[in-house]
Short mmCIF file of the C-alpha atoms (twelve columns), coordinates in Angstrom:
data_MODEL
# 
_entry.id   MODEL 
# 
loop_
_atom_site.group_PDB 
_atom_site.id 
_atom_site.type_symbol 
_atom_site.label_atom_id 
_atom_site.label_alt_id 
_atom_site.label_comp_id 
_atom_site.label_asym_id 
_atom_site.label_seq_id 
_atom_site.Cartn_x 
_atom_site.Cartn_y 
_atom_site.Cartn_z 
_atom_site.pdbx_PDB_model_num 
ATOM 1   C CA . MET A 1   2.584   49.065  35.679 1 
ATOM 2   C CA . GLN A 2   5.337   48.113  33.228 1 
ATOM 3   C CA . ARG A 3   4.724   44.424  33.948 1 
ATOM 4   C CA . CYS A 4   0.997   44.804  33.162 1 
ATOM 5   C CA . VAL A 5   1.808   46.501  29.855 1 
ATOM 6   C CA . TRP A 6   4.299   43.748  28.997 1 
ATOM 7   C CA . LEU A 7   1.748   41.022  29.752 1 
ATOM 8   C CA . LEU A 8   -0.872  42.764  27.629 1 
ATOM 9   C CA . LEU A 9   1.512   43.081  24.685 1 
ATOM 10  C CA . THR A 10  2.485   39.411  25.025 1 
ATOM 11  C CA . LEU A 11  -1.160  38.338  24.874 1 
ATOM 12  C CA . LEU A 12  -1.879  40.567  21.889 1 
ATOM 13  C CA . LEU A 13  1.156   39.371  19.944 1 
ATOM 14  C CA . SER A 14  0.460   35.701  20.664 1 
ATOM 15  C CA . ALA A 15  -3.234  35.878  19.807 1 
ATOM 16  C CA . PRO A 16  -4.406  35.055  16.254 1 
ATOM 17  C CA . ALA A 17  -5.790  37.810  14.054 1 
ATOM 18  C CA . PHE A 18  -9.160  36.064  14.354 1 
ATOM 19  C CA . ALA A 19  -10.490 32.771  15.608 1 
ATOM 20  C CA . ALA A 20  -11.601 30.442  12.852 1 
ATOM 21  C CA . GLU A 21  -15.333 29.798  12.899 1 
ATOM 22  C CA . ARG A 22  -15.691 27.550  9.837  1 
ATOM 23  C CA . ILE A 23  -13.263 24.649  9.918  1 
ATOM 24  C CA . VAL A 24  -12.726 21.841  7.437  1 
ATOM 25  C CA . SER A 25  -10.677 18.921  8.738  1 
ATOM 26  C CA . LEU A 26  -8.754  16.731  6.297  1 
ATOM 27  C CA . ALA A 27  -7.896  13.922  8.715  1 
ATOM 28  C CA . PRO A 28  -9.903  11.916  11.278 1 
ATOM 29  C CA . SER A 29  -7.278  12.613  13.937 1 
ATOM 30  C CA . LEU A 30  -7.582  16.374  13.417 1 
ATOM 31  C CA . SER A 31  -11.374 16.142  13.562 1 
ATOM 32  C CA . GLU A 32  -11.000 14.345  16.902 1 
ATOM 33  C CA . ILE A 33  -8.783  17.121  18.247 1 
ATOM 34  C CA . VAL A 34  -11.413 19.730  17.374 1 
ATOM 35  C CA . ILE A 35  -14.024 17.640  19.211 1 
ATOM 36  C CA . GLU A 36  -11.691 17.176  22.182 1 
ATOM 37  C CA . LEU A 37  -11.325 20.969  22.314 1 
ATOM 38  C CA . GLY A 38  -15.106 21.289  22.555 1 
ATOM 39  C CA . ALA A 39  -15.424 22.959  19.152 1 
ATOM 40  C CA . ALA A 40  -17.287 20.352  17.103 1 
ATOM 41  C CA . LYS A 41  -19.884 22.957  16.076 1 
ATOM 42  C CA . GLN A 42  -17.193 24.930  14.261 1 
ATOM 43  C CA . LEU A 43  -16.523 22.032  11.887 1 
ATOM 44  C CA . VAL A 44  -18.369 22.480  8.602  1 
ATOM 45  C CA . GLY A 45  -16.861 19.579  6.651  1 
ATOM 46  C CA . VAL A 46  -14.544 16.589  7.010  1 
ATOM 47  C CA . LEU A 47  -12.496 14.258  4.857  1 
ATOM 48  C CA . ASP A 48  -13.812 10.770  5.526  1 
ATOM 49  C CA . GLY A 49  -11.604 7.896   6.602  1 
ATOM 50  C CA . GLY A 50  -13.188 5.145   8.653  1 
ATOM 51  C CA . GLU A 51  -16.102 5.385   11.051 1 
ATOM 52  C CA . ARG A 52  -17.055 8.909   12.114 1 
ATOM 53  C CA . PRO A 53  -17.531 10.009  15.723 1 
ATOM 54  C CA . ALA A 54  -21.198 10.584  16.585 1 
ATOM 55  C CA . ALA A 55  -20.585 14.334  16.876 1 
ATOM 56  C CA . LEU A 56  -19.754 14.480  13.150 1 
ATOM 57  C CA . ALA A 57  -22.521 12.225  11.839 1 
ATOM 58  C CA . GLY A 58  -24.375 14.931  9.924  1 
ATOM 59  C CA . LEU A 59  -21.426 16.933  8.572  1 
ATOM 60  C CA . PRO A 60  -20.836 17.264  4.807  1 
ATOM 61  C CA . SER A 61  -18.051 15.141  3.366  1 
ATOM 62  C CA . VAL A 62  -15.335 16.749  1.242  1 
ATOM 63  C CA . GLY A 63  -14.129 13.406  -0.078 1 
ATOM 64  C CA . ARG A 64  -12.061 10.497  1.131  1 
ATOM 65  C CA . TYR A 65  -8.371  9.926   1.805  1 
ATOM 66  C CA . GLY A 66  -6.442  10.957  -1.308 1 
ATOM 67  C CA . GLN A 67  -9.641  12.062  -3.114 1 
ATOM 68  C CA . LEU A 68  -10.471 15.609  -2.055 1 
ATOM 69  C CA . GLU A 69  -13.551 17.152  -3.682 1 
ATOM 70  C CA . LEU A 70  -12.352 20.732  -4.090 1 
ATOM 71  C CA . GLU A 71  -15.638 22.116  -5.346 1 
ATOM 72  C CA . THR A 72  -17.510 20.779  -2.330 1 
ATOM 73  C CA . LEU A 73  -14.887 22.140  0.026  1 
ATOM 74  C CA . LEU A 74  -15.036 25.633  -1.494 1 
ATOM 75  C CA . GLN A 75  -18.826 25.696  -1.241 1 
ATOM 76  C CA . LEU A 76  -18.478 25.302  2.536  1 
ATOM 77  C CA . LYS A 77  -16.487 28.582  2.692  1 
ATOM 78  C CA . PRO A 78  -14.023 27.527  5.409  1 
ATOM 79  C CA . ASP A 79  -11.760 30.071  7.033  1 
ATOM 80  C CA . LEU A 80  -9.380  27.353  8.260  1 
ATOM 81  C CA . ILE A 81  -8.363  23.965  6.866  1 
ATOM 82  C CA . LEU A 82  -6.676  21.448  9.140  1 
ATOM 83  C CA . LEU A 83  -4.372  19.363  6.968  1 
ATOM 84  C CA . TRP A 84  -2.538  16.087  7.443  1 
ATOM 85  C CA . PRO A 85  0.028   16.263  4.592  1 
ATOM 86  C CA . ASP A 86  -0.491  12.755  3.208  1 
ATOM 87  C CA . SER A 87  -4.292  13.011  3.184  1 
ATOM 88  C CA . ILE A 88  -4.317  14.834  -0.172 1 
ATOM 89  C CA . SER A 89  -2.005  15.034  -3.172 1 
ATOM 90  C CA . ALA A 90  0.733   17.648  -3.483 1 
ATOM 91  C CA . GLY A 91  -1.157  19.144  -6.415 1 
ATOM 92  C CA . GLN A 92  -4.363  19.596  -4.438 1 
ATOM 93  C CA . ARG A 93  -2.445  21.097  -1.545 1 
ATOM 94  C CA . LYS A 94  -0.952  23.637  -3.938 1 
ATOM 95  C CA . GLN A 95  -4.455  24.476  -5.175 1 
ATOM 96  C CA . LEU A 96  -5.644  25.067  -1.612 1 
ATOM 97  C CA . GLU A 97  -2.695  27.375  -0.997 1 
ATOM 98  C CA . ASN A 98  -3.557  29.324  -4.161 1 
ATOM 99  C CA . PHE A 99  -7.140  29.814  -2.982 1 
ATOM 100 C CA . GLY A 100 -5.793  31.777  -0.033 1 
ATOM 101 C CA . ILE A 101 -7.567  29.701  2.610  1 
ATOM 102 C CA . GLU A 102 -5.463  29.398  5.735  1 
ATOM 103 C CA . LEU A 103 -3.937  25.957  6.229  1 
ATOM 104 C CA . LEU A 104 -2.776  24.563  9.538  1 
ATOM 105 C CA . VAL A 105 -0.552  21.587  8.769  1 
ATOM 106 C CA . ALA A 106 -0.196  18.936  11.474 1 
ATOM 107 C CA . GLU A 107 2.000   15.846  11.251 1 
ATOM 108 C CA . PRO A 108 3.466   15.126  14.688 1 
ATOM 109 C CA . HIS A 109 6.329   12.642  14.858 1 
ATOM 110 C CA . LYS A 110 6.677   12.870  18.631 1 
ATOM 111 C CA . LEU A 111 4.125   12.820  21.442 1 
ATOM 112 C CA . ALA A 112 5.424   16.159  22.760 1 
ATOM 113 C CA . THR A 113 4.793   17.711  19.342 1 
ATOM 114 C CA . LEU A 114 1.249   16.357  19.357 1 
ATOM 115 C CA . ALA A 115 0.678   17.938  22.774 1 
ATOM 116 C CA . ASP A 116 1.892   21.299  21.449 1 
ATOM 117 C CA . GLN A 117 -0.539  20.994  18.545 1 
ATOM 118 C CA . PHE A 118 -3.476  20.816  20.962 1 
ATOM 119 C CA . ALA A 119 -2.470  24.273  22.177 1 
ATOM 120 C CA . GLU A 120 -1.760  25.554  18.657 1 
ATOM 121 C CA . ILE A 121 -5.099  24.409  17.246 1 
ATOM 122 C CA . GLY A 122 -6.905  25.564  20.372 1 
ATOM 123 C CA . THR A 123 -5.515  29.073  19.973 1 
ATOM 124 C CA . ARG A 124 -6.347  29.160  16.287 1 
ATOM 125 C CA . ILE A 125 -9.999  28.196  16.784 1 
ATOM 126 C CA . GLY A 126 -10.663 30.409  19.780 1 
ATOM 127 C CA . ARG A 127 -10.152 27.736  22.466 1 
ATOM 128 C CA . PRO A 128 -6.717  28.652  23.863 1 
ATOM 129 C CA . GLU A 129 -7.409  27.643  27.450 1 
ATOM 130 C CA . GLN A 130 -8.855  24.275  26.408 1 
ATOM 131 C CA . GLY A 131 -5.794  23.697  24.212 1 
ATOM 132 C CA . ARG A 132 -3.384  24.450  27.040 1 
ATOM 133 C CA . GLN A 133 -5.314  22.174  29.388 1 
ATOM 134 C CA . LEU A 134 -5.252  19.312  26.895 1 
ATOM 135 C CA . ARG A 135 -1.510  19.762  26.423 1 
ATOM 136 C CA . GLN A 136 -0.898  19.730  30.178 1 
ATOM 137 C CA . ARG A 137 -3.079  16.665  30.803 1 
ATOM 138 C CA . PHE A 138 -1.569  14.782  27.864 1 
ATOM 139 C CA . ASN A 139 2.037   15.479  28.872 1 
ATOM 140 C CA . ALA A 140 1.328   14.623  32.503 1 
ATOM 141 C CA . GLY A 141 -0.383  11.369  31.500 1 
ATOM 142 C CA . MET A 142 2.476   10.308  29.238 1 
ATOM 143 C CA . GLN A 143 5.043   11.137  31.903 1 
ATOM 144 C CA . ALA A 144 3.149   9.000   34.409 1 
ATOM 145 C CA . LEU A 145 3.068   6.075   31.964 1 
ATOM 146 C CA . GLN A 146 6.771   6.419   31.277 1 
ATOM 147 C CA . GLN A 147 7.588   6.346   34.987 1 
ATOM 148 C CA . GLN A 148 5.322   3.358   35.584 1 
ATOM 149 C CA . TYR A 149 6.530   1.212   32.711 1 
ATOM 150 C CA . ARG A 150 10.195  2.141   32.300 1 
ATOM 151 C CA . ARG A 151 12.673  -0.713  31.917 1 
ATOM 152 C CA . GLU A 152 16.394  -0.760  32.508 1 
ATOM 153 C CA . GLN A 153 16.738  -2.598  29.190 1 
ATOM 154 C CA . PRO A 154 14.121  -1.511  26.613 1 
ATOM 155 C CA . LEU A 155 11.977  -4.278  25.186 1 
ATOM 156 C CA . ARG A 156 12.681  -4.891  21.476 1 
ATOM 157 C CA . VAL A 157 9.391   -4.745  19.539 1 
ATOM 158 C CA . PHE A 158 8.436   -5.383  15.942 1 
ATOM 159 C CA . TYR A 159 5.250   -3.469  15.050 1 
ATOM 160 C CA . GLN A 160 3.594   -5.061  12.032 1 
ATOM 161 C CA . VAL A 161 1.384   -2.780  9.958  1 
ATOM 162 C CA . TRP A 162 0.551   -5.362  7.281  1 
ATOM 163 C CA . ASP A 163 1.592   -8.928  6.538  1 
ATOM 164 C CA . LYS A 164 1.434   -9.471  2.756  1 
ATOM 165 C CA . PRO A 165 3.663   -7.723  1.874  1 
ATOM 166 C CA . LEU A 166 5.273   -7.123  5.227  1 
ATOM 167 C CA . TYR A 167 5.198   -3.502  6.411  1 
ATOM 168 C CA . THR A 168 6.328   -1.930  9.643  1 
ATOM 169 C CA . LEU A 169 6.857   1.578   11.073 1 
ATOM 170 C CA . GLY A 170 9.966   3.730   10.825 1 
ATOM 171 C CA . GLY A 171 11.483  5.653   13.690 1 
ATOM 172 C CA . GLN A 172 9.833   8.941   12.714 1 
ATOM 173 C CA . GLN A 173 6.355   7.541   13.315 1 
ATOM 174 C CA . ILE A 174 4.679   8.736   16.512 1 
ATOM 175 C CA . ILE A 175 3.910   5.114   17.469 1 
ATOM 176 C CA . SER A 176 7.655   4.576   17.886 1 
ATOM 177 C CA . ASP A 177 7.549   7.300   20.539 1 
ATOM 178 C CA . ALA A 178 4.587   5.569   22.212 1 
ATOM 179 C CA . LEU A 179 6.654   2.375   22.378 1 
ATOM 180 C CA . ARG A 180 9.433   4.347   24.079 1 
ATOM 181 C CA . VAL A 181 6.976   5.590   26.728 1 
ATOM 182 C CA . CYS A 182 6.094   1.953   27.414 1 
ATOM 183 C CA . GLY A 183 9.719   0.957   28.000 1 
ATOM 184 C CA . ALA A 184 10.186  -0.509  24.533 1 
ATOM 185 C CA . VAL A 185 12.004  0.256   21.302 1 
ATOM 186 C CA . ASN A 186 10.975  -0.216  17.679 1 
ATOM 187 C CA . VAL A 187 13.507  -2.623  16.152 1 
ATOM 188 C CA . PHE A 188 13.245  -0.699  12.869 1 
ATOM 189 C CA . ALA A 189 13.563  2.745   14.444 1 
ATOM 190 C CA . ASP A 190 16.629  3.447   12.298 1 
ATOM 191 C CA . LEU A 191 14.544  3.482   9.096  1 
ATOM 192 C CA . PRO A 192 13.434  6.985   8.004  1 
ATOM 193 C CA . GLN A 193 10.395  5.939   5.930  1 
ATOM 194 C CA . PRO A 194 6.981   6.247   7.624  1 
ATOM 195 C CA . ALA A 195 5.943   2.686   6.701  1 
ATOM 196 C CA . PRO A 196 8.854   0.746   5.174  1 
ATOM 197 C CA . GLN A 197 8.435   -2.644  3.583  1 
ATOM 198 C CA . VAL A 198 10.738  -5.203  5.222  1 
ATOM 199 C CA . SER A 199 11.564  -8.877  4.745  1 
ATOM 200 C CA . ILE A 200 11.061  -11.760 7.117  1 
ATOM 201 C CA . GLU A 201 14.825  -12.242 7.033  1 
ATOM 202 C CA . SER A 202 15.398  -8.696  8.285  1 
ATOM 203 C CA . VAL A 203 12.957  -9.264  11.155 1 
ATOM 204 C CA . ILE A 204 14.764  -12.473 12.062 1 
ATOM 205 C CA . ALA A 205 18.083  -10.618 11.991 1 
ATOM 206 C CA . ARG A 206 16.777  -8.008  14.460 1 
ATOM 207 C CA . ASN A 207 15.163  -10.711 16.604 1 
ATOM 208 C CA . PRO A 208 12.385  -8.823  18.422 1 
ATOM 209 C CA . GLU A 209 11.266  -9.935  21.864 1 
ATOM 210 C CA . VAL A 210 7.654   -8.977  21.088 1 
ATOM 211 C CA . ILE A 211 5.689   -8.862  17.843 1 
ATOM 212 C CA . LEU A 212 2.605   -6.662  17.611 1 
ATOM 213 C CA . ALA A 213 0.092   -6.860  14.773 1 
ATOM 214 C CA . GLY A 214 -3.435  -5.738  13.987 1 
ATOM 215 C CA . SER A 215 -5.062  -9.162  14.254 1 
ATOM 216 C CA . GLY A 216 -4.512  -12.674 15.485 1 
ATOM 217 C CA . ALA A 217 -4.557  -13.943 11.899 1 
ATOM 218 C CA . GLU A 218 -1.592  -11.724 11.031 1 
ATOM 219 C CA . LEU A 219 0.332   -13.061 14.020 1 
ATOM 220 C CA . GLU A 220 -0.347  -16.710 13.212 1 
ATOM 221 C CA . GLY A 221 2.218   -16.838 10.397 1 
ATOM 222 C CA . TRP A 222 5.099   -16.006 12.736 1 
ATOM 223 C CA . LYS A 223 4.749   -19.402 14.413 1 
ATOM 224 C CA . ASP A 224 6.585   -20.840 11.391 1 
ATOM 225 C CA . TRP A 225 9.731   -19.068 12.659 1 
ATOM 226 C CA . PRO A 226 10.401  -20.605 16.112 1 
ATOM 227 C CA . SER A 227 13.969  -19.242 16.185 1 
ATOM 228 C CA . LEU A 228 12.567  -15.767 16.869 1 
ATOM 229 C CA . THR A 229 12.675  -14.835 20.541 1 
ATOM 230 C CA . ALA A 230 9.131   -13.428 20.349 1 
ATOM 231 C CA . VAL A 231 7.847   -16.738 18.976 1 
ATOM 232 C CA . ALA A 232 9.852   -18.964 21.309 1 
ATOM 233 C CA . GLN A 233 8.592   -17.011 24.328 1 
ATOM 234 C CA . GLN A 234 5.038   -16.724 22.927 1 
ATOM 235 C CA . GLN A 235 5.125   -12.933 22.910 1 
ATOM 236 C CA . LEU A 236 2.836   -12.372 19.909 1 
ATOM 237 C CA . TRP A 237 0.261   -9.722  20.775 1 
ATOM 238 C CA . GLN A 238 -2.553  -7.976  18.981 1 
ATOM 239 C CA . VAL A 239 -2.383  -4.174  18.981 1 
ATOM 240 C CA . PRO A 240 -4.799  -3.352  21.832 1 
ATOM 241 C CA . ASP A 241 -6.182  -0.084  20.451 1 
ATOM 242 C CA . LYS A 242 -6.056  1.157   16.842 1 
ATOM 243 C CA . GLY A 243 -6.289  4.661   18.301 1 
ATOM 244 C CA . LEU A 244 -2.487  4.525   18.301 1 
ATOM 245 C CA . GLU A 245 -2.729  5.323   14.602 1 
ATOM 246 C CA . ARG A 246 -4.819  8.496   15.131 1 
ATOM 247 C CA . PRO A 247 -2.717  11.188  16.817 1 
ATOM 248 C CA . SER A 248 -5.226  13.016  19.013 1 
ATOM 249 C CA . PHE A 249 -5.786  13.227  22.771 1 
ATOM 250 C CA . GLN A 250 -7.324  9.748   22.796 1 
ATOM 251 C CA . MET A 251 -3.815  8.447   22.035 1 
ATOM 252 C CA . LEU A 252 -3.068  8.791   25.750 1 
ATOM 253 C CA . GLY A 253 -5.556  6.034   26.556 1 
ATOM 254 C CA . ALA A 254 -4.394  3.934   23.600 1 
ATOM 255 C CA . THR A 255 -0.776  4.210   24.751 1 
ATOM 256 C CA . GLY A 256 -1.819  3.147   28.251 1 
ATOM 257 C CA . LYS A 257 -3.371  -0.014  26.804 1 
ATOM 258 C CA . LEU A 258 -0.194  -0.654  24.779 1 
ATOM 259 C CA . CYS A 259 1.917   -0.334  27.927 1 
ATOM 260 C CA . LYS A 260 -0.265  -2.866  29.767 1 
ATOM 261 C CA . VAL A 261 0.162   -5.375  26.940 1 
ATOM 262 C CA . LEU A 262 3.935   -4.923  26.773 1 
ATOM 263 C CA . ALA A 263 4.194   -5.199  30.574 1 
ATOM 264 C CA . GLN A 264 3.192   -8.866  30.186 1 
ATOM 265 C CA . ALA A 265 6.342   -9.608  28.196 1 
ATOM 266 C CA . ARG A 266 8.961   -11.546 30.062 1 
# 
């Protein structure tokens, strides 16, 4: 009897005061998570950034990255806003906080944190079981990839975000964690900035064994630097799935594709 009472109290204390029914998402990745939880109908508005999933084709827009239309958002009367911190300015975030609308801030730096956010968002929008299932499947999938692709000596990888000027990813970016799952290491993992600008000389000094970039054209320029191990061994690869840059459940599949590419490296 005491155990039943304890379980009931645990459920009551862990449950939200109410499940959000009108959600505005301020990042494509967060919109994807809501869809993956089977709650697309609860979305009433989204911040645009790239091509929309078909499930969101008819939803009102509340602006674009860095350009939130506050008046439009307020007209939608959301009871929950899903926020990626960099998607709006600090000033607009402060305004949202002053309006008293509940904000759920999500910026995972690790894959395990992303998995926990599936459960957190699921609970908040009335889909707790779906959230727990997504977390379990995601963690199990990542663990399987890590076991399959582990290396005794991690593969040194330079992940190029842009070429002119040259940008990469710091160690706090979730893609660095995806590289780790694939038996690799970001050669600029020691940098704290999300997307630091680096020089060609610094890349040469760190001498990656593989270079990844968004397109073949971006990779072409590295052939002028044959002293690099990645160039000498012809390990210049295009990022196989841009879903790596959208932290949602689909990142499991994108990481699997990344692992397959890196497995080709000698």
